[in-house]
C-alpha angles and dihedrals in degrees: 000000000000126000122281107261117197127224102356107180098015089124088070086071093232103124113210119244095237124032127180129195113197107199127189115212127207096036105174096025092112138344088251092057090046089052092049094051092049091048091051092047096047099037102019144034103285112126106167142031136195115225124220102207102198102049135108095264100031092110091052090048089053090054091049091053089062090045092053108040094171089066111097109220126196127193142145097253135039118273124208090339093303121116118232121262093221144357129234136137144234107270089001094275092155086079089071105109089226090059104029099078091055092047091050091048092052091047091053090052091050095040094230136124127259121220109261093012105071141069089277112092113230116234112185103164095101095097129120104207138065138142090025093295133101120244107190091172089070093060098034123105094268092048092051092048089053090053093049089053094046102038113027113089137146114322129022126327129182120213111192125197144180107226136159147117120276117244135175114278098020108132119202140124087231107060117120091039090063093066090049088056092051092054092046095050091048094046113120091221090062092053091048091048091053090049093049092049091050092238117159116217111221138165130229090259087066096061096086090054091050091049092053090049091053090050092048092049092052093049090052094055 
């Protein structure tokens, strides 16, 4: 299968009914996670990633951003002179009311969306662990297809994930599940299901184009 290419045809200003952003968190946390994100972008359905700027593999992730220009990358600081395409936070700490006003203010200055506070609905149920136990069925192909049917409606939805390849020395409570997520996002059945459901894969960088299309459509009526 070919790579997931976001937002083909958006220049025609005919916004698709269903749009899905598939975002990989923890970009830069390790080389294995970086490889998993690239694999799911090149050979799967991942369109965006969120960069941790102070981790062991952050510099490598920054180089990969330049190598894969179709990957939308969000972060809290500018990278290589390019502004982020979106803002979010590790463990969603930006939702803390003491932090959120500052994040929203930065987002207004950068002109970018914030997870959970934009026109993209936030879907966080693609996660394979709770109650201290792993649940691979939740992040397998069948689990993802159930989520697509239950959660994807008209407009823009963000599915965020925590994928990557396991490597020695990486410490996290969420390890084996990351490899399951890579396999799921790269599975041909998932791509076919997205096609069959007429869901358009986009990245955060495409949101301004979609917004302009909606405004143009309203002015034409």
